[in-house]
N, C-alpha and C positions, 0 to 999 in steps of 0.2 A: 504494500500500500504506500502510495506517495504521501509526503507530508501534507497535512491539511492546511488550508489557507485560513488565517484569522482576520476577521473584520470586527472592529470595535465601534459601538454606538455610544457616543458621549452625551447622553441625554441629561437634562437637568435633574430629573427625579432619581435616576440611578444609571450606572454604566451597564451596558449589555454587550455580551460577546457572542459572535457567530463563528463557529468552526465549520468549514466547508471542505469536504473530501470524501472519497470512496471509503466506506467502512467506519466512519466516525461513530456510528451507532454501536459498533462492537465495543467501544470504549466509553459508552455513555456514563456508566457509574463512576469510572475513574475521572472523567472530565468534570462531572458534577462535583466530585470531591475536591478536585484541583481548584475549582472556582468557589469553594466553600458553600456550595448549595447543599446544606445538610438537612437534618431533621427527617421526619417520616416523609417518604415520597409516594405520591398517589398518581398513578397513570390514569389519564382519561383518554379513551379512544372510542372507536366504533366497532361493532361486530365484524364487519368486512375487513377493516384495516387490521384488526387483531388476528383474524384468521390468516391473513397474508403475511404479516410481519411480526406477530406477537411473540413467537418463540425466540426469534433473534433479538428483539428489543428487550424482552424480559431477561434473557441471558446477559445482555450488555449492561442492564441496570442491576443485575443481581437478584432477579426474582420479583415476586409480588403479583397479586391479582389486580386486573384493571377495573376501572369503573367504565362501563360501556353505555354509550348513548347513541340514539339514531343519527345517521349522517344524512346530509342533504340540506339545501338552503331552507326548506320549509320547516325543518326541525331546529333551526338556529333561533330558538325562542326562549322565553322565560321558563317554560315548562321543563325544558332540558336542563336549564341551570338549576332548577329546584331539585331535579333528580341527582345532580352532582352534590348539591348541599347535603341532601339526606344521606347519600352514601358516605360522604366525608364525616358526618356526625356519627353515624353508626360505626365507622371504622376508627373513631377516636382521634381525628385530625385536630391539631391545635395551631396556635399562631406561628410555631416554628416549622410547620409542614410545608412541603413543596408539591405543587401540581405540575406533572409532566404531561403536556398535551401531545398526543401522538396521532397524527392524521392530517387532513387537508385544512383548508381555510375555515370551514364550518366548525370542525372540532377545535381548532386553535382559537377561534374567536369566542366560542361558547365556553370552553374550559378556561380561557383567559379572563373572561368576564366573571366567572365563578371565583377565580383566584383573586381578582381585584376587589371582590366584595365579601367573600367569606371571612368572617371574623375581622372585617375591615381591611382585609388584604393579606394574602400569603404569597410566598415566592412562587414564581412561574418559570418553567422551562419548556422549550418547544423541540419536538422531533417531527418536522414536517415531512409528509409522505407524498405530496403532490408537487409538481413543478410550480404551480401558482403559489402555494404556501411557502415553498423554498425561496422564491425570489421576491415575495411581496408580503403576504398576510402575517407570516411569523416574525417579520422584522418591523420594529418601530413602535411597538407598544400599544397599538390601537386594538381594543377588544370590545365586543358588544354583540347584541342580538337584534333580530328584526321584530317589528310589530306588523300586524296585518296591513297597516296603512303606509308602511315604508321600511326601507332597509337601514339597519344599523342606527335606529332612532334611540336605542337605549345602549349606552356604552360608557367606556372609561379609557383613560390612558394608564397603562400598567406595563412597564417595561419588563420583558423577560430577563432573568439573570443570564440565561444561556440558550442559544439556538444551535442545534446540531443538524447541519444540512448534509445528508448522505445521498448523493446522486444514484447510488446502487438501489435505493428504495424505489426509484422511478421505473425499474424494469417491469414491474407488474401493472403500471399505470396504463389504462386504455388510451388509444390514440386520441380520442376526443378530449379526454381530460388533460392529456399532455399538451395538445394544441391550445386548450384554454389557457394554460400557463404561459405558452409562447406569446399570446396576445399581450400579456402583462410585460414580458420582456420587450416587446415592440413598444409598449408605453414608455418604458424607461429609456429606450433609444430615442423616442420622439422628444422627451423632455430634457435629455442631457447628453446623448452620444450618437452622433452620425456614424461613427465607426462601428458601434454595436448594431445599428440599423443595417449597415451595409454587410456586416458579417452574417447576420441572420438571413438576409436576402441571398447572399452568396452560398451559404452553407446549409440551406434549408434541409436538403436531403440527409446530410450527415447528422444534423441536429435531431431529426425525426428518428434516425437510426440510433440515437442516444450515444454517439461516439464521444468519449470523454474529452478528446482534444478540442472539440468545439463547444460541447455542452457545458463543461465545467467553467470555462472562462466567461460564458454568457451568464451563468448563475452568479459567479463572483462579481462581475461588473454590475449586475442589477442590484445585488446586495450592497455593494459599495456606494452606488448612487443613492439608494434609499438611506443608508447609514449617514451619509454626508448631509442629506436634507434634514433628517430627523435630529441629528446632532445640532443643527443650526436653529431648528424650530420644532421642538417636541410637540407642542400643543396646537399646531396649525393656526397660528396667529398671522402668518404671512407666507414665507417661502414654502412651507409644507403643502400649501394648497396645490402646488404643481403636480403632486402625486395623484391628484384627482382628475388628471387629464383623461377624458373619455368617460368619467364616472357619472356626470350629471345626467346625461341621456341614458347611459348604461344602467344605472340604478333604477331609473324610471321604468325601463323596459322589463327589468326583473320584477318590479313591484306589480305592474299591471298584468303580468302573466303569472302572478302568485308564486314566483320562484320555481316554476315547473318546466318552463320551456328552454331557458338559456342556462348554460354554464356561465359562471361569473365572467370569465375571460371573453366569452362570445358576446355578452352584452356590452362589455367594455370596447370590443372591436367596433360594434355599431356606434358606440359613443364617440370613439376616436374619428370615425368617418364623419359623424355629424359635426364634431368640433372643427375638423379640417374644412368642411364645407362652409361653416360659418366664418372661419378665418379668411377663406378665399373671398367670400361675399363682401367682407369688410375691407379687403385689400391688404390684410396683414400677412397672408401666406401666398406664395406663388402657386399657381395651379399645378405646375409640374411637380412640386413637392406633395401636393394632395394626391396626385395620380400615383406617385411612387408609393405612398402609404396604402392606397387602395389596391395597388398591384400586389404588395407584400401580404396584405390581409387575405386577398383572394388566393394567393399562392399557398398560404398556410392551410387553407381548407374551407369547405362550405360553412356558412353560418345558417342557423335555423331561420325560417321565414319570419318576417315582421310585417308583411304587407297587409295583414288582416287587422292590425292593431289600430285603434282610433287615436288620431292626433290629440283630440281633446282629453282623453284619459291619460295619455303620456304627459301632457302639459300639467294636468292636475297633480300627478305624482311629482313632477319637477318642483311645483310650488311648495310641496311639503318637504323638499330635500333639506337635509341638515346643513347644506352649504349656503342656505339662505340666512343672511345675517342682517338684522334690522330691516327686513323687507327687501334686501338686495341679494340677488343671486350672484355668487362669485363663480364665474365660468372661466375655465382654463382653455386657452387656445394656443396652438403652435404658431410661431412666426417663421420657423424654418425647422427642418429635421434637426433635433438636438437643442432646441430652445423654445421656451414658452413665455406667455404672459397671462396675467389674470385680469379679467374685465368684470365690471359690475353694472354695466348698462345695457345688457342684452334685452331686447324687447320681445314681447310675446309674438309679435308679427314675424320677427326674425326667426324665432324658434319654430313657428308654424311652417314657415317656408323651408327651413332646413329639414324638418321631419317629413314634409311632403316630398322633397327631393330624395330623401332616404327611402321613400317608397311606402310610407305609412298612409293609412286611409283618412280622408277628411271626415270630420264628424266629432260630436261631443258625446260624453258618456251618458 
């Protein structure tokens, strides 16, 4: 095994360390010890993830029975958090305990919210098992759950003490889930790295083949980009908003389809297309750049249909978005591949036009 790569997040509330490398989960217990993540450790995972990876992860952690909750965006809710609380209480968890989230973004966000709120906060560690979680949701300390009316409307900032990113865990990931994570890699390239964008476009076949020589550097760079942003702005008062590129429309699409149609990355891909279209319409982005983004998204694979969704319903979901502050929607647009800006004067007419060009149906809910 080659030496893992270390990435540090210097957030205001606490420092966080990410280790990235093949096989780091085999040393999970030793790494937790090395970073003084002690006390009783409670794994939170899902039945599917534990069936695929449980034996190996339990061996790396030194044993222990997991707390299993349902996976899938529609289960990322307060009921799942309550199940974790009850299991922790029955198992004798205390303020010195650690929750180790093993799974994708849903498990990480849900277990992370439980860690942030149980006994007013216990230590959190992540072992992400999807590409999306490895490059995005496990990094940065955002945790939370959905309500019926919107995504991530209940949440907290709770930095993990440790994140163990093991690309070997991606071997069992279905192609669609892997592709969903790649859309988040594209997001990082759009906000901060033209070089990453060009590498994903050039090496698409090798990345899908999960060749370490191209996949691991893409994961490392995505984590470094997010770590740099979070270190500068932990609580999204300014710079961190750029991480929401593609998320305004993306979250709305997830909400109006009740989190059943789109994988998160697929919805973000639509959101990036919408944001690029808006930027071109405003003269902030060259159309050639928009076309390059559209080509790359198309090359990565088909997106679920959105042409039956009502523009009015999507606009209603956008109005409830947590990125609305004092009545103003903070909308991130790219000004070129590798650079963005945040605007707060997007009109409803502009959004309607963008959604119509995206192929959505005219009409109100």
